[in-house]
C-alpha positions in Angstrom: -14.2 -20.4 -9.9 -10.9 -20.5 -8.2 -9.2 -17.3 -10.2 -5.3 -17.7 -11.0 -2.7 -16.4 -9.2 -1.5 -12.7 -8.9 1.3 -11.8 -9.7 3.4 -11.9 -6.2 7.0 -12.1 -5.6 8.4 -15.4 -4.6 9.6 -15.1 -0.4 12.7 -16.5 1.0 14.0 -15.7 4.4 13.0 -18.1 7.7 10.3 -19.8 8.3 8.9 -17.7 11.1 8.9 -14.6 9.1 6.8 -16.2 6.6 3.5 -15.4 7.5 4.5 -11.9 8.4 5.5 -11.2 4.9 2.6 -13.3 3.4 0.7 -11.1 5.1 2.4 -8.0 4.1 2.6 -9.5 -0.1 -1.5 -10.4 -0.3 -2.7 -6.6 1.3 -0.5 -4.9 -1.2 -1.4 -7.6 -3.9 -5.2 -6.2 -2.6 -4.1 -2.5 -2.8 -2.6 -2.6 -6.0 -5.5 -4.9 -7.6 -3.7 -7.5 -8.0 -6.4 -9.6 -5.8 -9.5 -9.1 -7.7 -13.0 -8.3 -5.4 -15.1 -11.4 -6.0 -12.7 -13.9 -7.2 -11.6 -16.9 -4.8 -7.3 -17.5 -4.3 -6.6 -20.5 -3.4 -3.8 -21.0 -0.5 -2.3 -23.8 -2.4 -2.4 -22.1 -5.3 -0.9 -18.7 -3.8 1.8 -20.9 -2.1 3.5 -22.2 -4.8 3.6 -18.8 -6.3 5.3 -17.4 -3.1 7.9 -20.4 -2.5 6.7 -21.3 0.7 4.3 -24.4 2.5 0.1 -23.5 2.3 0.4 -23.1 6.2 1.8 -19.3 6.3 -0.5 -18.4 3.4 -3.5 -19.9 5.7 -2.8 -18.0 8.5 -2.0 -14.7 7.1 -5.5 -15.2 4.9 -6.9 -15.2 8.5 -4.8 -12.0 9.7 -6.7 -10.4 6.9 -9.9 -11.9 7.5 -9.4 -10.8 10.9 -8.9 -7.0 9.8 -12.1 -7.4 7.3 -10.1 -7.4 4.1 -11.7 -10.7 3.0 -13.9 -13.5 3.5 -12.7 -17.0 3.9 -14.4 -19.5 1.5 -14.8 -22.9 3.3 -12.4 -25.8 1.4 -11.5 -23.1 -1.5 -9.5 -19.8 0.2 -10.9 -16.4 0.2 -12.2 -13.9 -1.6 -11.4 -10.2 -1.0 -13.9 -7.9 0.9 -15.9 -5.4 -1.6 -15.1 -1.6 -1.0 -17.4 0.7 -2.4 -16.6 4.1 -4.2 -17.9 6.4 -0.9 -16.0 4.5 1.0 -13.1 4.6 -0.7 -13.6 8.4 -0.6 -13.8 8.4 2.9 -10.8 6.6 3.7 -9.5 9.4 1.5 -10.8 12.5 3.3 -9.9 10.9 6.5 -6.3 10.2 5.3 -6.4 13.7 4.2 -7.0 15.1 7.3 -4.4 13.4 9.1 -1.5 13.1 7.1 -1.7 16.2 5.0 -1.2 18.5 8.6 0.9 15.8 10.7 3.2 15.7 7.6 3.4 19.2 6.9 4.7 20.0 10.1 7.2 17.6 10.4 9.3 20.5 8.1 9.8 22.3 11.7 10.1 19.7 13.9 12.0 16.2 12.4 15.3 15.1 12.8 17.2 15.9 9.7 19.1 12.6 10.0 15.9 10.9 11.0 14.3 12.2 7.4 17.3 11.8 5.2 17.3 8.5 6.5 13.6 8.2 4.8 15.5 8.5 1.5 16.7 4.5 0.5 12.9 3.8 1.4 11.9 6.8 -1.0 14.5 5.3 -3.8 12.8 1.8 -3.5 10.2 3.1 -4.5 11.3 4.9 -8.1 12.8 1.8 -8.7 9.7 -0.3 -8.2 7.9 2.4 -10.3 10.7 1.7 -13.3 10.4 -1.7 -12.9 6.2 -2.2 -13.3 6.4 -4.0 -9.9 3.3 -2.5 -8.1 3.6 -5.2 -4.7 7.6 -3.4 -4.0 5.7 -0.4 -4.6 2.9 -0.1 -2.6 5.2 -1.8 0.1 7.7 0.3 0.4 4.9 3.3 0.2 3.5 2.1 3.3 6.7 1.8 5.3 8.0 5.3 3.6 4.9 7.4 4.7 4.1 5.7 8.1 7.8 6.1 9.0 7.4 10.0 8.3 4.3 10.1 10.7 6.1 7.8 13.2 8.2 10.7 13.4 5.6 13.1 15.0 5.5 10.9 18.1 2.1 9.5 17.8 1.4 5.4 17.8 -2.1 5.8 17.4 -2.3 7.8 14.3 0.4 6.1 12.5 -1.9 2.5 13.3 -5.1 4.8 11.7 -3.4 5.5 8.8 -2.0 2.2 8.4 -5.2 0.6 8.3 -6.8 3.2 5.9 -3.5 2.2 3.5 -5.0 -1.1 3.3 -8.0 -0.6 2.8 -7.3 1.5 -0.1 -7.5 0.4 -3.8 -5.4 1.4 -6.6 -6.7 -0.5 -9.6 -5.3 2.3 -11.6 -1.5 1.4 -10.9 -1.5 -1.1 -13.3 -2.3 1.1 -16.1 -0.2 3.6 -15.2 2.8 1.4 -14.7 1.9 -0.1 -18.1 2.2 3.1 -19.7 5.0 4.4 -18.4 3.7 7.1 -15.6 3.9 5.7 -12.7 7.6 6.8 -12.1 6.6 10.1 -11.9 4.5 9.7 -8.9 7.1 7.6 -7.3 9.3 11.0 -7.6 6.9 12.8 -5.4 8.4 11.0 -2.5 11.6 12.4 -3.4 10.5 15.7 -3.4 8.4 15.8 -0.7 11.8 14.8 1.5 13.8 17.7 0.1 10.9 19.9 0.7 11.2 18.8 4.6 14.3 19.1 4.9 14.7 22.5 3.6 12.1 23.2 5.9 9.4 25.1 3.7 6.6 23.6 5.3 4.1 25.3 2.6 6.0 23.2 -0.2 5.6 19.9 1.7 1.7 20.8 2.1 1.4 21.3 -0.9 3.3 18.2 -2.3 0.9 15.7 0.1 -2.1 17.6 -1.0 -0.9 16.5 -4.6 0.5 13.6 -3.4 -2.9 12.2 -2.0 -5.2 13.5 -4.6 -3.9 10.9 -6.9 -5.4 7.7 -4.7 -9.1 9.3 -6.3 -7.7 10.3 -9.3 -4.6 9.1 -11.2 -4.2 6.1 -8.7 -8.0 4.7 -9.2 -9.6 2.7 -11.0 -13.3 1.2 -10.9 -13.7 -2.5 -9.7 -15.6 -4.2 -12.3 -16.7 -6.1 -9.4 -18.3 -2.7 -7.6 -18.7 -0.5 -10.4 -21.4 0.0 -12.9 
């Protein structure tokens, strides 16, 4: 049976941007659990929700299929690829090995102006959390952390982390948002920036360690399709 559409943002902008924007929104919906494992979603239904034609949605689905994030279902749409708890633990472990030390080193190497330029993105995350907008939260969070990592000057590292973050499953975000508890996690991005600008590498390391621990802690929840 085709699943109902998730809560996704209506898109505007130029036609050439639709495919990329739809793909980004679908990735965020997948991470946040708006798109559930095992359920079939149709391109026309999602297209109506986005306010675009079905073509860019189908194209975006093909992009996600190439990334291994979804499986196409002939004549129906697509189904989110299952990810085991073990895989999620492994992804998070690799992210910690990369992101924590790399971000901590930025306390002594990053240009203060480049760090300050990320504050509006950190504030977007807080605003999205307060509004309970999980898609905007995930998208801004991705931009913030990849923007930080880019300051280390290693493009391959950024792409590795981008892929790992897209494969995350943060199904606990919905409950946190409903309980009004997501904003505290969001504000850690501002705390991290303040520590970086203060050149306090030890504090940066501590904040990043705490922040990433939420991935398999506060932000996590079993996927009904893969648990039990």
